[in-house]
N, C-alpha and C positions, 0 to 999 in steps of 0.2 A: 526368557521372552524377548522377542524381538522389538527393537526400538530404532528409531532414525538414525541414521547415519550422515545425512545431511540436511540443512535447514536453508530454506530462503526466508530472509529477515526483512525484506523491504527493500526499497520505500514504497509506501503506498501511492497508487496511481502512477506506477512506474513501469508497468509490464511484468508483475510477478503472476498474475492470472495466466497470461499467454506462456510463460515459461512453465509453471505449473501444469497447465493442460498439454503442452508439447512433451513434457518428461512422462506423464500420464500414460502417453501412447505407446512409449518403449515397453517392451516385455521384459526387461530387466530392472524395471524400476516400478515401485509402489508408492503412489503419492497418497496421503490420507484423505478420506472424504469424512468430514468436510475438509475442504483446501485449508483453512485457516483453524485450527484447533485452540490457539492461543494460550496453550496451557502454560508455558513458561511465562506470561503476561498476566495471568489471571488474577494475581493480587493486585496489580495495578488497575485492572479494569473492573473487578468488583468494587474498588473504592470511588467508583465513578458518583458523582451527585445524582441524587434524584431530581434535581433541578435540570439537569442535561434533558432536552427533548428527545434524545435517541435512547435515554436510559432504559433499560429493559428490551429493548428491540436490535441494535444494531452494535456491533463492536463487542458484546459481550462474550466470555470465553464458552466456548462448547465443552471443553474438558477441564476439571478443575481438581481432579483427583487422578494420581497416576495409573490406577488400575484401568480407568476408562480410556486415557491417553495412550496405554499399551495394548488395548483393543482395538485401536485403529490400525496396527500394524500386524495383526495376528494372522490374517488370510494368506498373506504372501510372504511366509517366512523363508522360503527358498530363493527371493530374489535377490540381486546382489546390491540394490540400493533401495533404501527406504527414506521417505522424506515428507515434509510438509512445508507450507508457506504461509507464515502468519505475519502480516506486515507490521504489526504493533511491536515486534522484538526489536526493530532498528532503534526506534524512538526511545522504548523503555529498556535501552543497553543495561543501566546500572543495575536494576531488578532482575532481568532476564538473563544475563550472561553467567552470573554464579550459579543460578537454577540449571541453565544448560550444562554447565561443567559437572555439576554434582551428578546430573542424571546420564548424560550422554558422553562425557569426558571430553573429546576433542572431535567433533562432527565437522565434515565439510560445510563452509558457509558460501550462500551465494548472496550478493546483494547487488540489488539493479538501482541505478540513479538516474533520475531525469532530470532536465534543466528545471530548476527550482521555481521559477515563476510559472512556467506552463503546468508544472506538477500541483503547484498551488491552487491554481485556477480550475484545474481538473478536480481535484478535491473539493473545492468548493460546489463546483456544478453538480458532482455526483451525490451530495447529501440531499435526499428528498426533502424534509421539512426544513432547509435552510431558509429563513425568512428574510435574510439580510442581502443587500447588495455584496458583491465583493469588497469593494471599498469599505463599506459600514463594518463587514464581518472582520477585516484586516484591523479597523479601530476599535473592535469588541474583544480581539482575541486575549490580551491580557486579562480583562474581566472574566472570560470564559476559562482561563487557566487558573484564576482565584477561586471561582465557583465551583471547580473540580469536574468540570466537563470531560468527556472522553477525548483523547488525544487526538481523533481523528477530525476534530473541529479547529486543530491549531494549524491552520495552512500554511502559515510563514514559519512558524517555528520548526515544522517537520522537514523543511527545505534546508535548514543549516546542517549539512551532511557531515563537516569535518570531524566533530568529536565524536559522532554516532560511528562512523566509520573506522576512525582511530581505535576505539574500544574493541572492536571486533578483532581487528588487525593484531592487537596487543595480546588478545584472549586466545586466539586460535591459530593453529598452524597452518590451515589451508583455507584461504578466503580468495573466491573468484568475484572480482567487481565487474559487472556489465552496464555498459552505458546504454540507457533506453534507444536514444535516438539511433544508435549503431545498430542495435537489435533489429529494430524495423527496417533501417536503411539497407541493411546488409546480414540478412538473416542467415544464410548459409555459413558465413564465415563465424557469425557471433554463434551461432548454434553447434559448429564444429568445435570452437575454443569451449564452449560450456559442456560438451560430451567428453572432449579430451580432459578437462579438469576433473569430471567426475568419474573417468576412466571407463566409459560405457561406449558402445557402437552407435554411431550415429544413424538412427532409423529413419530419419525423414528430413528433408530440407525447408518443410513448409512450417511456418509459425502461425499457430492459431491467434486471430485476433479476438481476445476476451474480454469480458466485462467493461464493455462500451456504453452500457445503457445502465441506468440507475432502478433499482427495485429493491425497496425496502420493505421488508416483510417481518411482522412480529411473529413471537413463537407462541405456541398453544392457543389459548382463548383470548389471548390479549388483542385490543383493536386499536388502530391509529384512527383518531377523529380528525380528518383534514383541517375542519374549521377552526380547530386548536392548535394545530401543528403548522400550517402552512400560512403564508403571508397573507395579509389583509389586501393587498394590492391586488387589483383584477389582472394586470399584466403580468404579475408573478403568478398568479392562479392559474392562469392559462398554461402555464409550463406543466402542469400537473393534471393527472387524472386518477381516480379513486377506483380499481377493480374491487367490488365488494364481494364478488364470489370467491376470490383468492385472499381477501383481505390484504391487499398489497397497494402500496402507492406507487405509481409508475410517474418518470419524470420524463416528459417530452421536449423534444428540440434542445438537447443539451447542448449541441453545438451552437445554436442559437443563443444560448444562455450565456455559454464563454465568450461569444463575441460582444456581449453587452460590457465588457469590462474595458474600461478606458487605457488609451495607450500611456497617459500620464502614470496611471497607477502602475502599469507594467514596467515603465522605465524606473519609477520611484522604487518600486521592489527589488528590480534588478540591481539597482545601486546599493540597496543594503544588503544583499546577497554578495555583491562582489567580493568584498574580502575574504569570505568563508569559501568562495569557489577557487579563489587564489591559493588558499591554504590547502583545499582539497586538492590540487593540482599538485602541489609539492608532494603530498602526502601519498598519493597513489601513482604519482609519475605518469600523468596522463595530461595530454594537452585538451582542455575543455573550451577552447576559445569559439569552436562551433556553436556552443550555447549561446553565446552573445551574438554572433553573426546570424543565427537564425531569428532572433529578436529583432536585430537591425533590419533584416529582409523583410519581415512582418511590417515593422514600423513604414518601411518604404514603399510598401503598397503590394507586396509579392502576393 
């Protein structure tokens, strides 16, 4: 039975959808549909508390048994590469890695990392029912962890990359680390290195820009009630619309929402990340100083 021989494991809101969409266009690659089966993280996700506002709607596993997971890769058994891209795998590495090894042995691993402050803010802006400001959400994060929320709510925690990346480097023989800012700034060379790593011909130099809007769609007959899921604030409610014909919450003006985050908050969060970023530089032997220069330029009015 064909199984994936490479995995894109995260990070969330760092460009994994763009890479998955790019690879899906290659005739020698079969990417799973859905993009995120979350099979190897299903035990962690099934333990999400019912108190989580997204419980039952977003981030739940599509496949929780091996037969349904294998079925995702049946149709293109003749292709050279089969892969999937579940971003929960990176953060839940302690639970996920042993399951990957038991099922896939030693697949190629792709990790995409984005400047952690920008990643956290993008993550916050992406979640439709988030009723808190970014500053409030950071203060509530430890409580959400204690309550058993889906890890997608852990905006700050998801950005401490070093231990997550180290776990994959220790467990697998082939790990490719892509810096998100380089991917979008120099897509041709970044995609060339990715294709070289996966040992496939480069079919295009065009990188899709994917997953830039927020669409939260329940499954089956479940419905979201905006009055109970969204903020009471009129200013926040104006960011949302509810498409009743498709049972979907749409988040409007995501860029405007990101711009509500205070510079002082960005700086304070960056300071908390600094030690981890330094350790990450040593681990992956990459200069990540451009992450901080981008933030300094932004604060300077760029």
